[in-house]
N, C-alpha and C positions, 0 to 999 in steps of 0.2 A: 154873356153869361154872368150870373150873379156871383157875388163873393161868398159862396157857400161850398163847404166841403162835401163831395159826393158820398163819402163813406160815413163820416161822423155827423154830418149836418151842422157843423160849426159855422156860425155866421157873425157878422159884426155886432158888437154890443156898444151901448152908450155909457158914458161916464163923465166925470168932470176933470178938466185940466186945472190944476191948482197951482197958482203962481206963488212966488216967494212971499208976497204980501197977502196970501190966502184968498185971492179973488178966484172965484170958480166960474169957468166957462165950459159949455158942453163940447164934447169931442167924441170921436168914434175909436174903438179899439178893434182893429182888423185882425182876422185870424191869419196865421202863417200858412198861406196857401201856395202850393207848388203845382205846376202842370207836369205830370210824369207820364211817360210811356212805358208800359209793361208788356212783356211778351207772354201771352196766354198760351201755354204749350198744349193744353188739352184741345184747343180749337185751332191751333196753328195760325194765330193772328196777333197783331199788336193792338193794345187797348190804351187809349189816352184818358187819364183821369185827372180831375182837379181835386187834389187832396191836401189836407193839412199835415203838419209834421207828425202829429199823433196818429193819423191814419196810415202814414208810411210805416210807422212802427207796428201798427196792427196788421198790415199786409205782410210785413216781414215775419211776424209771429204766427199768424194763422194760415198764411199762404194766400196767393192771389186768387186761385180758383174758388176757394171757399168764400172769400169776401165778395167776389163777383156773383157767385151763386146766390148769396144772401141778398145782394142788391137787386138782382133780377126777381127774387121772390117778393121783394117789397114794391116792385113795379117800375124800377129804373130801367131805362133803355141803354144797354151797354153792348 
């Protein structure tokens, strides 16, 4: 599975590593992804999501069921 958040769509971006002598080399900035299991009470089952820390906060704020419903409307299989 790719390093992409299932809720926010965050993925790795590229940039420069800058040394003390100001030499620049390419590097990747990876998102802070966590594999989390949530219990979806409305369907009485566990759901495993690969989410970023921002998405965890979104789920805490809006509720798991509304986030899953929105993902399914966009075509994600959960």
